[in-house]
C-alpha positions as a LaTeX table, in Angstrom:
\begin{tabular}{lrrr}
\hline
Residue & $x$ (\AA) & $y$ (\AA) & $z$ (\AA) \\
\hline
Met1 & 78.00 & 34.29 & 37.03 \\
Lys2 & 81.15 & 35.46 & 35.25 \\
Lys3 & 80.74 & 38.66 & 33.24 \\
Gln4 & 80.43 & 38.35 & 29.48 \\
Ala5 & 83.46 & 39.42 & 27.44 \\
Asn6 & 83.01 & 42.86 & 26.23 \\
Thr7 & 84.17 & 42.97 & 22.61 \\
Asp8 & 83.26 & 45.55 & 19.90 \\
Glu9 & 83.10 & 42.87 & 17.21 \\
Gly10 & 80.84 & 40.43 & 19.01 \\
Asn11 & 80.62 & 36.84 & 17.94 \\
Phe12 & 78.87 & 35.25 & 14.93 \\
Ile13 & 78.32 & 32.08 & 17.05 \\
Gly14 & 75.81 & 34.01 & 18.97 \\
Leu15 & 73.54 & 34.07 & 15.90 \\
Leu16 & 73.73 & 30.40 & 15.10 \\
Pro17 & 70.71 & 29.45 & 17.25 \\
Leu18 & 68.53 & 31.82 & 15.22 \\
Ile19 & 70.00 & 30.56 & 11.94 \\
Phe20 & 69.43 & 27.03 & 12.99 \\
Phe21 & 65.82 & 27.73 & 13.98 \\
Leu22 & 65.08 & 29.44 & 10.59 \\
Val23 & 66.67 & 26.57 & 8.64 \\
Ile24 & 64.73 & 23.69 & 10.35 \\
Tyr25 & 61.50 & 25.62 & 10.50 \\
Ile26 & 61.54 & 26.80 & 6.91 \\
Ser27 & 62.87 & 23.45 & 5.58 \\
Ser28 & 60.22 & 21.38 & 7.36 \\
Gly29 & 57.55 & 23.66 & 6.01 \\
Leu30 & 58.83 & 23.46 & 2.36 \\
Ile31 & 59.47 & 19.62 & 2.52 \\
Thr32 & 56.01 & 18.87 & 3.99 \\
Lys33 & 54.25 & 21.81 & 2.34 \\
Asn34 & 52.78 & 22.52 & 5.74 \\
Phe35 & 54.36 & 24.94 & 8.11 \\
Asp36 & 52.39 & 23.29 & 10.97 \\
Ser37 & 54.26 & 20.05 & 10.63 \\
Leu38 & 56.94 & 21.31 & 12.99 \\
Pro39 & 55.40 & 23.08 & 15.95 \\
Leu40 & 56.73 & 26.57 & 16.39 \\
Leu41 & 57.30 & 26.00 & 20.17 \\
Val42 & 59.32 & 22.77 & 19.59 \\
Ala43 & 61.53 & 24.44 & 17.00 \\
Met44 & 62.23 & 27.33 & 19.35 \\
Ile45 & 63.10 & 24.87 & 22.17 \\
Ile46 & 65.57 & 23.08 & 19.90 \\
Ala47 & 67.17 & 26.44 & 19.07 \\
Cys48 & 67.55 & 27.07 & 22.70 \\
Met49 & 69.24 & 23.78 & 23.18 \\
Ile50 & 71.73 & 24.79 & 20.54 \\
Ala51 & 72.29 & 28.09 & 22.33 \\
Phe52 & 73.01 & 26.34 & 25.57 \\
Ala53 & 75.50 & 24.08 & 23.82 \\
Leu54 & 77.42 & 26.79 & 22.07 \\
Lys55 & 80.09 & 29.19 & 23.42 \\
Gly56 & 80.41 & 32.73 & 22.02 \\
Asp57 & 81.58 & 35.67 & 24.09 \\
Asn58 & 80.58 & 33.61 & 27.14 \\
Lys59 & 83.29 & 30.86 & 27.06 \\
Asp60 & 83.53 & 30.69 & 30.92 \\
Asp61 & 79.79 & 30.24 & 31.44 \\
Lys62 & 78.47 & 27.22 & 33.13 \\
Phe63 & 75.02 & 25.73 & 32.39 \\
Ser64 & 73.59 & 27.48 & 35.46 \\
Asp65 & 74.98 & 30.78 & 34.26 \\
Lys66 & 73.22 & 30.41 & 30.85 \\
Leu67 & 70.09 & 29.41 & 32.60 \\
Val68 & 70.12 & 32.64 & 34.54 \\
Val69 & 70.52 & 34.69 & 31.33 \\
Phe70 & 67.70 & 32.70 & 29.65 \\
Cys71 & 65.37 & 33.30 & 32.56 \\
Lys72 & 66.23 & 36.90 & 32.57 \\
Gly73 & 65.21 & 37.29 & 29.01 \\
Ala74 & 62.01 & 35.09 & 29.34 \\
Gly75 & 60.82 & 36.91 & 32.43 \\
Gln76 & 61.51 & 40.54 & 31.51 \\
Glu77 & 58.79 & 43.10 & 32.02 \\
Thr78 & 58.03 & 43.40 & 28.34 \\
Met79 & 57.42 & 39.70 & 27.97 \\
Ile80 & 55.16 & 39.40 & 30.94 \\
Leu81 & 53.09 & 42.33 & 29.89 \\
Met82 & 52.71 & 40.76 & 26.41 \\
Ile83 & 51.48 & 37.50 & 28.02 \\
Val84 & 48.94 & 39.29 & 30.11 \\
Ile85 & 47.64 & 41.04 & 26.88 \\
Phe86 & 47.46 & 37.70 & 25.30 \\
Met87 & 45.31 & 36.29 & 28.16 \\
Leu88 & 42.98 & 39.34 & 28.30 \\
Ala89 & 42.73 & 39.34 & 24.50 \\
Gly90 & 41.57 & 35.65 & 24.61 \\
Ala91 & 39.17 & 36.31 & 27.37 \\
Phe92 & 37.73 & 39.30 & 25.49 \\
Tyr93 & 37.31 & 37.18 & 22.37 \\
Tyr94 & 35.56 & 34.36 & 24.14 \\
Val95 & 33.18 & 36.40 & 26.17 \\
Thr96 & 32.15 & 38.73 & 23.38 \\
Lys97 & 31.52 & 35.65 & 21.13 \\
Ser98 & 29.40 & 34.06 & 23.93 \\
Met99 & 27.21 & 37.22 & 24.23 \\
His100 & 26.97 & 37.53 & 20.34 \\
Ala101 & 28.76 & 40.92 & 20.14 \\
Val102 & 30.95 & 39.39 & 17.34 \\
Asp103 & 27.80 & 38.44 & 15.45 \\
Ala104 & 26.26 & 41.93 & 15.93 \\
Val105 & 29.36 & 43.71 & 14.54 \\
Thr106 & 29.65 & 41.30 & 11.69 \\
Asn107 & 26.03 & 41.84 & 10.68 \\
Ile108 & 26.57 & 45.54 & 10.62 \\
Gly109 & 29.55 & 45.17 & 8.30 \\
Leu110 & 27.91 & 42.79 & 5.93 \\
Thr111 & 24.68 & 44.88 & 5.85 \\
Phe112 & 26.15 & 48.43 & 5.29 \\
Leu113 & 29.56 & 47.85 & 3.59 \\
Pro114 & 29.37 & 47.11 & $-0.18$ \\
Ser115 & 30.95 & 43.71 & $-1.01$ \\
Ser116 & 33.68 & 45.46 & $-3.03$ \\
Phe117 & 34.77 & 47.40 & 0.04 \\
Leu118 & 34.32 & 44.74 & 2.71 \\
Ile119 & 38.00 & 43.70 & 3.00 \\
Pro120 & 39.38 & 47.22 & 2.58 \\
Gly121 & 36.84 & 48.31 & 5.16 \\
Ile122 & 38.29 & 45.81 & 7.67 \\
Phe123 & 41.81 & 47.12 & 6.90 \\
Val124 & 40.79 & 50.82 & 7.24 \\
Leu125 & 38.99 & 49.97 & 10.52 \\
Gly126 & 42.18 & 48.25 & 11.79 \\
Cys127 & 44.24 & 51.32 & 10.89 \\
Val128 & 41.79 & 53.57 & 12.77 \\
Ile129 & 41.67 & 51.44 & 15.82 \\
Ser130 & 45.48 & 50.91 & 15.96 \\
Phe131 & 46.16 & 54.60 & 15.51 \\
Ala132 & 43.84 & 55.38 & 18.37 \\
Met133 & 45.06 & 52.59 & 20.61 \\
Gly134 & 48.77 & 53.00 & 19.77 \\
Thr135 & 49.11 & 49.14 & 20.05 \\
Ser136 & 49.01 & 46.41 & 17.40 \\
Met137 & 48.28 & 43.74 & 19.97 \\
Gly138 & 45.09 & 45.41 & 21.28 \\
Thr139 & 43.99 & 46.03 & 17.60 \\
Val140 & 44.41 & 42.31 & 16.69 \\
Ala141 & 42.56 & 41.19 & 19.92 \\
Ala142 & 39.64 & 43.51 & 19.20 \\
Leu143 & 39.34 & 43.12 & 15.46 \\
Met144 & 40.39 & 39.57 & 14.58 \\
Pro145 & 37.30 & 37.80 & 15.89 \\
Ile146 & 35.06 & 40.14 & 13.83 \\
Ala147 & 37.08 & 39.65 & 10.69 \\
Ala148 & 37.03 & 35.84 & 11.13 \\
Asn149 & 33.28 & 35.87 & 11.52 \\
Ile150 & 32.92 & 37.91 & 8.39 \\
Gly151 & 35.27 & 35.64 & 6.56 \\
Gln152 & 33.16 & 32.49 & 7.44 \\
Met153 & 29.99 & 34.24 & 6.33 \\
Ala154 & 31.33 & 35.75 & 3.03 \\
Asp155 & 33.59 & 32.83 & 2.18 \\
Ile156 & 36.86 & 34.74 & 2.55 \\
Ser157 & 40.21 & 33.22 & 3.29 \\
Leu158 & 41.02 & 33.30 & 7.01 \\
Pro159 & 44.80 & 33.80 & 6.45 \\
Leu160 & 43.98 & 36.67 & 4.11 \\
Leu161 & 41.79 & 38.35 & 6.70 \\
Ala162 & 44.35 & 37.76 & 9.39 \\
Gly163 & 46.95 & 39.44 & 7.14 \\
Val164 & 44.65 & 42.41 & 6.67 \\
Val165 & 44.05 & 42.76 & 10.42 \\
Val166 & 47.76 & 42.47 & 11.18 \\
Gly167 & 48.47 & 45.05 & 8.46 \\
Gly168 & 46.01 & 47.52 & 9.91 \\
Ala169 & 47.41 & 46.86 & 13.35 \\
Met170 & 50.98 & 47.67 & 12.27 \\
Phe171 & 49.84 & 50.95 & 10.57 \\
Gly172 & 48.96 & 52.44 & 14.03 \\
Asp173 & 51.85 & 50.70 & 15.80 \\
Asp174 & 54.13 & 52.70 & 13.49 \\
Leu175 & 52.32 & 55.97 & 13.07 \\
Ser176 & 50.23 & 56.51 & 16.21 \\
Leu177 & 51.40 & 59.41 & 18.44 \\
Ile178 & 50.97 & 57.18 & 21.56 \\
Ser179 & 52.70 & 54.04 & 20.27 \\
Ala180 & 55.55 & 52.90 & 22.36 \\
Ser181 & 57.70 & 52.20 & 19.32 \\
Ala182 & 56.97 & 55.58 & 17.78 \\
Ile183 & 57.78 & 57.36 & 21.08 \\
Ile184 & 60.98 & 55.46 & 21.59 \\
Ser185 & 62.18 & 55.91 & 18.06 \\
Ala186 & 61.64 & 59.66 & 18.23 \\
Lys187 & 63.32 & 59.89 & 21.69 \\
Thr188 & 66.44 & 58.00 & 20.54 \\
Gln189 & 66.93 & 60.53 & 17.78 \\
Asp190 & 66.20 & 63.62 & 19.89 \\
Val191 & 63.16 & 64.74 & 17.90 \\
Thr192 & 59.63 & 65.32 & 19.01 \\
Ile193 & 57.02 & 62.77 & 18.31 \\
Phe194 & 55.13 & 65.15 & 16.15 \\
Glu195 & 58.15 & 65.83 & 13.93 \\
Lys196 & 58.67 & 62.13 & 13.47 \\
Phe197 & 54.92 & 61.72 & 12.77 \\
Lys198 & 55.00 & 64.27 & 9.89 \\
Thr199 & 57.96 & 62.62 & 8.17 \\
Asn200 & 56.58 & 59.11 & 8.82 \\
Ala201 & 53.23 & 59.99 & 7.35 \\
Ile202 & 54.66 & 61.03 & 4.07 \\
Ile203 & 56.00 & 57.45 & 3.69 \\
Val204 & 53.03 & 55.64 & 5.22 \\
Val205 & 50.10 & 57.40 & 3.46 \\
Pro206 & 51.10 & 56.17 & $-0.05$ \\
Ala207 & 51.46 & 52.58 & 1.35 \\
Phe208 & 48.04 & 52.86 & 3.02 \\
Val209 & 46.33 & 54.03 & $-0.13$ \\
Leu210 & 47.92 & 51.43 & $-2.39$ \\
Thr211 & 47.10 & 48.70 & 0.01 \\
Thr212 & 43.49 & 49.79 & 0.35 \\
Phe213 & 43.33 & 49.92 & $-3.46$ \\
Leu214 & 44.73 & 46.39 & $-3.98$ \\
Leu215 & 42.34 & 44.98 & $-1.45$ \\
Thr216 & 39.31 & 46.09 & $-3.41$ \\
Phe217 & 40.21 & 43.52 & $-6.01$ \\
Val218 & 39.95 & 40.58 & $-3.62$ \\
Gln219 & 36.82 & 38.39 & $-4.47$ \\
Val220 & 34.13 & 38.15 & $-1.76$ \\
Gly221 & 31.46 & 35.50 & $-1.64$ \\
Asn222 & 27.73 & 36.50 & $-1.79$ \\
Val223 & 25.95 & 36.98 & 1.49 \\
Asp224 & 22.22 & 36.70 & 2.01 \\
Ile225 & 21.41 & 39.95 & 3.89 \\
Leu226 & 18.03 & 38.53 & 4.87 \\
Ser227 & 19.64 & 35.58 & 6.63 \\
Leu228 & 21.62 & 37.81 & 8.95 \\
Gly229 & 18.67 & 38.64 & 11.13 \\
Ala230 & 18.02 & 41.88 & 13.09 \\
Ile231 & 20.98 & 43.81 & 14.47 \\
Asn232 & 21.07 & 44.29 & 18.13 \\
Trp233 & 22.98 & 47.49 & 18.54 \\
Val234 & 23.41 & 47.15 & 22.23 \\
Lys235 & 25.55 & 44.12 & 21.67 \\
Ile236 & 28.22 & 46.06 & 19.95 \\
Leu237 & 28.78 & 48.19 & 23.10 \\
Pro238 & 31.91 & 46.36 & 24.26 \\
Tyr239 & 33.64 & 47.20 & 20.96 \\
Val240 & 32.54 & 50.91 & 21.26 \\
Ile241 & 33.90 & 51.08 & 24.68 \\
Val242 & 37.24 & 49.66 & 23.54 \\
Ile243 & 37.54 & 52.06 & 20.72 \\
Val244 & 36.43 & 55.06 & 22.82 \\
Ala245 & 38.77 & 54.28 & 25.71 \\
Ser246 & 41.62 & 53.87 & 23.20 \\
Phe247 & 41.04 & 57.33 & 21.87 \\
Met248 & 41.20 & 58.59 & 25.42 \\
Asn249 & 44.68 & 57.14 & 25.64 \\
Ile250 & 43.81 & 54.62 & 28.34 \\
Asn251 & 46.25 & 51.73 & 28.89 \\
Val252 & 45.58 & 48.79 & 26.71 \\
Leu253 & 45.17 & 46.40 & 29.70 \\
Ile254 & 42.44 & 48.64 & 31.18 \\
Val255 & 40.84 & 48.90 & 27.80 \\
Leu256 & 40.61 & 45.19 & 27.39 \\
Ile257 & 39.29 & 44.73 & 31.05 \\
Leu258 & 36.65 & 47.39 & 30.36 \\
Gly259 & 35.64 & 45.44 & 27.20 \\
Ile260 & 35.40 & 42.27 & 29.10 \\
Val261 & 33.41 & 43.60 & 32.05 \\
Ser262 & 30.97 & 45.45 & 29.77 \\
Ala263 & 30.52 & 42.22 & 27.68 \\
Val264 & 29.75 & 40.23 & 30.81 \\
Val265 & 27.21 & 42.73 & 31.98 \\
Ile266 & 25.34 & 42.94 & 28.65 \\
Gly267 & 25.46 & 39.15 & 28.27 \\
Leu268 & 23.89 & 38.72 & 31.78 \\
Ile269 & 21.16 & 41.24 & 31.05 \\
Tyr270 & 20.16 & 39.58 & 27.81 \\
Gly271 & 20.41 & 36.15 & 29.33 \\
Asp272 & 23.20 & 34.91 & 26.97 \\
Phe273 & 24.87 & 33.21 & 29.86 \\
Thr274 & 24.94 & 32.96 & 33.63 \\
Leu275 & 27.67 & 34.46 & 35.76 \\
Ile276 & 29.34 & 31.11 & 36.14 \\
Gln277 & 29.20 & 30.52 & 32.35 \\
Ala278 & 30.64 & 33.88 & 31.71 \\
Met279 & 33.58 & 33.20 & 34.10 \\
Asn280 & 34.10 & 29.83 & 32.28 \\
Ser281 & 34.28 & 31.74 & 28.89 \\
Ile282 & 36.86 & 34.09 & 30.34 \\
His283 & 38.89 & 31.05 & 31.60 \\
Lys284 & 38.68 & 29.20 & 28.30 \\
Gly285 & 39.75 & 32.46 & 26.47 \\
Met286 & 42.79 & 32.81 & 28.69 \\
Leu287 & 43.74 & 29.10 & 28.29 \\
Ser288 & 43.47 & 29.28 & 24.49 \\
Met289 & 46.49 & 31.73 & 24.63 \\
Ala290 & 48.76 & 29.17 & 26.39 \\
Asp291 & 50.68 & 28.09 & 23.30 \\
Val292 & 51.42 & 31.62 & 22.14 \\
Ser293 & 52.46 & 32.62 & 25.70 \\
Phe294 & 54.91 & 29.76 & 25.98 \\
Ile295 & 56.33 & 30.68 & 22.53 \\
Ser296 & 56.81 & 34.25 & 23.61 \\
Ile297 & 58.65 & 33.13 & 26.83 \\
Val298 & 61.09 & 30.92 & 24.94 \\
Val299 & 61.72 & 33.64 & 22.26 \\
Gly300 & 62.56 & 36.09 & 25.03 \\
Gly301 & 64.95 & 33.73 & 26.63 \\
Leu302 & 66.67 & 32.79 & 23.37 \\
Ala303 & 67.05 & 36.41 & 22.30 \\
Gln304 & 68.79 & 37.21 & 25.66 \\
Leu305 & 71.07 & 34.19 & 25.15 \\
Met306 & 72.06 & 35.34 & 21.71 \\
His307 & 72.77 & 38.84 & 23.08 \\
His308 & 74.84 & 37.33 & 25.89 \\
Met309 & 76.80 & 35.21 & 23.48 \\
Gly310 & 77.81 & 38.43 & 21.36 \\
Gly311 & 75.44 & 37.63 & 18.43 \\
Ile312 & 73.69 & 40.99 & 18.33 \\
Gln313 & 77.00 & 42.98 & 18.82 \\
Trp314 & 78.53 & 41.09 & 15.88 \\
Leu315 & 75.53 & 41.94 & 13.72 \\
Leu316 & 75.79 & 45.62 & 14.67 \\
Ala317 & 79.45 & 45.78 & 13.90 \\
Lys318 & 79.15 & 44.13 & 10.45 \\
Ile319 & 76.24 & 46.22 & 9.32 \\
Thr320 & 77.65 & 49.61 & 10.40 \\
Lys321 & 81.04 & 48.86 & 8.68 \\
Arg322 & 79.34 & 48.62 & 5.35 \\
Ala323 & 77.69 & 52.03 & 5.50 \\
Asn324 & 78.86 & 54.12 & 2.63 \\
Gly325 & 77.30 & 57.57 & 1.79 \\
Pro326 & 73.81 & 58.81 & 2.73 \\
Val327 & 71.98 & 56.12 & 0.78 \\
Gly328 & 74.23 & 53.34 & 2.36 \\
Gly329 & 73.75 & 54.96 & 5.71 \\
Lys330 & 69.89 & 54.74 & 5.36 \\
Phe331 & 69.89 & 51.20 & 4.15 \\
Ser332 & 72.36 & 50.22 & 6.95 \\
Ile333 & 69.89 & 51.67 & 9.60 \\
Ala334 & 66.88 & 49.87 & 7.85 \\
Phe335 & 68.73 & 46.53 & 7.56 \\
Leu336 & 69.97 & 46.78 & 11.09 \\
Ile337 & 66.53 & 47.38 & 12.64 \\
Leu338 & 64.92 & 44.76 & 10.42 \\
Leu339 & 67.47 & 42.08 & 11.47 \\
Leu340 & 67.27 & 43.10 & 15.14 \\
Asp341 & 63.43 & 42.67 & 14.99 \\
Leu342 & 63.93 & 39.26 & 13.47 \\
Ile343 & 66.08 & 38.27 & 16.47 \\
Thr344 & 64.19 & 39.98 & 19.34 \\
Thr345 & 60.58 & 39.81 & 17.87 \\
Asn346 & 59.88 & 43.00 & 19.66 \\
Asn347 & 59.92 & 46.24 & 17.61 \\
Thr348 & 60.27 & 48.48 & 20.62 \\
Val349 & 63.29 & 46.62 & 22.13 \\
Ser350 & 64.79 & 46.49 & 18.56 \\
Ile351 & 64.59 & 50.35 & 18.30 \\
Met352 & 66.20 & 50.81 & 21.76 \\
Ile353 & 69.14 & 48.70 & 20.74 \\
Ala354 & 69.56 & 50.22 & 17.29 \\
Gly355 & 68.64 & 53.83 & 18.17 \\
Pro356 & 72.00 & 55.09 & 19.43 \\
Ile357 & 73.81 & 53.44 & 16.50 \\
Ala358 & 71.38 & 54.90 & 13.99 \\
Lys359 & 71.91 & 58.34 & 15.51 \\
Asp360 & 75.57 & 58.13 & 14.89 \\
Leu361 & 75.08 & 56.96 & 11.35 \\
Ala362 & 72.58 & 59.71 & 10.81 \\
Lys363 & 75.10 & 62.38 & 12.02 \\
Thr364 & 77.82 & 60.98 & 9.85 \\
Tyr365 & 75.86 & 60.86 & 6.62 \\
Asp366 & 73.72 & 63.96 & 7.32 \\
Ile367 & 70.40 & 62.01 & 7.49 \\
Ser368 & 67.31 & 63.86 & 9.01 \\
Pro369 & 66.69 & 62.93 & 12.65 \\
Ser370 & 62.96 & 62.64 & 12.03 \\
Tyr371 & 63.71 & 60.46 & 8.96 \\
Thr372 & 66.03 & 58.27 & 10.95 \\
Ala373 & 63.37 & 57.82 & 13.55 \\
Ser374 & 60.85 & 57.02 & 10.87 \\
Ile375 & 63.21 & 54.44 & 9.26 \\
Leu376 & 63.61 & 52.73 & 12.72 \\
Asp377 & 59.83 & 52.58 & 13.31 \\
Ile378 & 58.80 & 51.67 & 9.84 \\
Phe379 & 61.24 & 48.84 & 9.29 \\
Ser380 & 60.81 & 47.38 & 12.80 \\
Cys381 & 57.02 & 47.26 & 12.15 \\
Val382 & 57.48 & 45.73 & 8.68 \\
Gly383 & 59.50 & 42.93 & 10.33 \\
Gln384 & 57.03 & 42.45 & 13.12 \\
Gly385 & 54.19 & 42.08 & 10.62 \\
Ile386 & 55.81 & 39.32 & 8.59 \\
Ile387 & 57.70 & 36.96 & 10.96 \\
Pro388 & 55.51 & 33.96 & 11.82 \\
Tyr389 & 56.86 & 33.84 & 15.41 \\
Gly390 & 56.12 & 37.43 & 16.14 \\
Ala391 & 53.45 & 38.33 & 18.73 \\
Gln392 & 51.12 & 39.93 & 16.38 \\
Leu393 & 50.83 & 36.91 & 13.91 \\
Leu394 & 50.86 & 34.53 & 16.73 \\
Leu395 & 47.89 & 36.23 & 18.48 \\
Ala396 & 45.89 & 36.44 & 15.17 \\
Ser397 & 46.54 & 32.76 & 14.39 \\
Ser398 & 45.70 & 31.65 & 17.90 \\
Ile399 & 42.27 & 33.47 & 17.81 \\
Val400 & 41.11 & 31.92 & 14.58 \\
Gly401 & 43.02 & 28.64 & 14.81 \\
Ile402 & 45.23 & 28.75 & 11.79 \\
Ser403 & 48.99 & 28.60 & 11.24 \\
Ala404 & 50.87 & 31.77 & 11.82 \\
Ala405 & 53.11 & 31.02 & 8.79 \\
Ser406 & 49.94 & 30.91 & 6.53 \\
Ile407 & 49.34 & 34.58 & 7.34 \\
Val408 & 52.65 & 35.82 & 6.08 \\
Pro409 & 51.83 & 35.86 & 2.32 \\
Tyr410 & 48.83 & 38.06 & 3.08 \\
Ser411 & 50.56 & 40.60 & 5.17 \\
Trp412 & 50.11 & 42.94 & 2.21 \\
Tyr413 & 50.39 & 46.30 & 4.01 \\
Cys414 & 53.80 & 45.45 & 5.46 \\
Met415 & 55.05 & 44.26 & 2.09 \\
Val416 & 53.74 & 47.36 & 0.35 \\
Leu417 & 55.16 & 49.57 & 3.15 \\
Phe418 & 58.60 & 47.81 & 2.67 \\
Val419 & 58.58 & 48.52 & $-1.06$ \\
Val420 & 57.47 & 52.13 & $-0.70$ \\
Ser421 & 60.05 & 52.75 & 1.99 \\
Val422 & 62.90 & 51.26 & 0.06 \\
Ile423 & 62.00 & 53.61 & $-2.83$ \\
Phe424 & 62.13 & 56.55 & $-0.36$ \\
Leu425 & 65.60 & 55.25 & 0.84 \\
Leu426 & 66.85 & 55.47 & $-2.76$ \\
Thr427 & 65.73 & 59.10 & $-3.13$ \\
Lys428 & 67.20 & 62.30 & $-1.62$ \\
Phe429 & 64.20 & 62.61 & 0.57 \\
Ser430 & 65.38 & 63.72 & 4.05 \\
Pro431 & 63.62 & 66.53 & 5.84 \\
Lys432 & 65.98 & 68.80 & 7.75 \\
Glu433 & 65.48 & 69.66 & 11.49 \\
Lys434 & 67.96 & 71.14 & 13.99 \\
Arg435 & 68.97 & 68.72 & 16.67 \\
Pro436 & 68.33 & 69.81 & 20.21 \\
Gly437 & 71.40 & 70.29 & 22.38 \\
Thr438 & 70.09 & 67.92 & 24.97 \\
Lys439 & 71.79 & 64.63 & 25.56 \\
Asn440 & 70.07 & 61.59 & 24.14 \\
Glu441 & 68.47 & 59.40 & 26.68 \\
Ile442 & 69.65 & 55.78 & 26.60 \\
Leu443 & 66.86 & 53.44 & 27.73 \\
Glu444 & 67.12 & 49.95 & 29.10 \\
Pro445 & 65.55 & 47.35 & 26.76 \\
Gln446 & 64.53 & 45.05 & 29.67 \\
Lys447 & 62.35 & 47.72 & 31.10 \\
Ser448 & 60.50 & 48.66 & 28.01 \\
Ile449 & 56.90 & 47.95 & 27.10 \\
Gly450 & 56.42 & 46.78 & 23.58 \\
Ser451 & 53.58 & 47.77 & 21.34 \\
\hline
\end{tabular}
C-alpha cells in the first residue's frame, strides 16, 4: 500500500463521510420523527461506502489499500476490547436477571429511597460506581438493568433513566484516578493524575451538585411497597462483588466475569435455573450485543479511513489556526477534543491525538497543564455522553431496547457539565504548576484501551 501523503494542512475531503452520515441520520430522524427509522448500522455502512469512493490525501490508493486501512481501524485493540466488554455486559445482565438479582436491588431502592430522591439516587450511585471502576462501560453494564427495572415499576421514562445512568458513568470516566482517559490526559500534559484530579474536581463538583438538584424535580410514579415482596439480600451479592472488585482496581473484564460467575452460583443454589439454562442465559446476553458490536467495528474502520484521508489533520490545522489569547486557546482545545470524539467515538483515543497539540497551545497561551488535561478529559467525556453512536449510549440502549438517539435529550449531566465548563473557560481560572523537565510521552492510539 502506498504511503499516505504527509501534509500539515490535511484534507477536508477526509471529513465528508462523517458529515454525510450526520446529515442523513439526523434528517431521517427529523423527517420521520423517529431516529430508529434509519438503522444506525446501515447509516454507518453508507458513510463507509462514501469514504471508499472519495480521494483525500490518499489519491494513489486502490480499493484493496483502503480495505486494509478500514480493517486496521475496525480490528484495533481498543475496539476488540470494547466488544468483549459488550458481550460480558450482556451476559451479566441476562444471568443476573434470570436469578432475580435485578429484582432484589430494585426492591431495595424502591423500599429505602424516598420517591423524591429515587432518580438522583440512581445518578449518585452511578457516579460512585464509575469513580470506583474508572470505566463508564462497566458502570452502564452494572447499573442500567437495575435502573430499567425501577423505571418499569415506578413508571419512569426509560430514555430518562438511561441518560441518568450514562451521566453517572461519564462522571467517573472523567474524574476517577484509575480511568484510562484521565490517566492519558494527565500524561500528555506532563502532570500527575492527582494534580489533574484536583483541578478537574473544581469544575466537575458544581455540575454534579446541579444535576443532582435538577433530578429531584422529575416526577416519579407511586409504587406499592407491599407488592414488592420480601428482599432476598443474598441475591444482590453479584453487584456487591462488582462494586468491591472495582474499588480494588481490578480490570473491568475480570470484574464482569466475577459478577457472572457469582450470579450463576447463587442462581444454582436457589434453583433459579439449571446449569444449562444459565449457560443459555449467558449466550443470549452475548448475542443481544451483536448490533452494538457491529456498529463499533464499522465506526472504528470509518474513523481510520478518515484519518488516512487527511480529515483529522485538516481539522487540527483549522482549529489551531484560530486560537487567539488564553481564552481562545482554551476554547480551541475544548472544541478540538469535542470534534475528535465526535469522529473517533473514543474519548481516550481522542485525547491521545489532541494531547500534544493541546500541550503546545497551553505553552503558547500560558494555560495551566492540569487545567489543559482537565479540558481534554471533560470535553471528551461530554462528547462521549451525547453522541448516539458512542459506545456508552449504544450499550445502554441495547440493554433496555430503546433508541440510542432517544437518550441524548436526557443526558443531563453531560449537558450541565458542558455549560459549567464553558463558564470556566471564559474566566481567568487556571491553576499554576511547574512543568516537569521530562519529555512528554507520545502514545500510539491504536494500542490504547478506552474507558
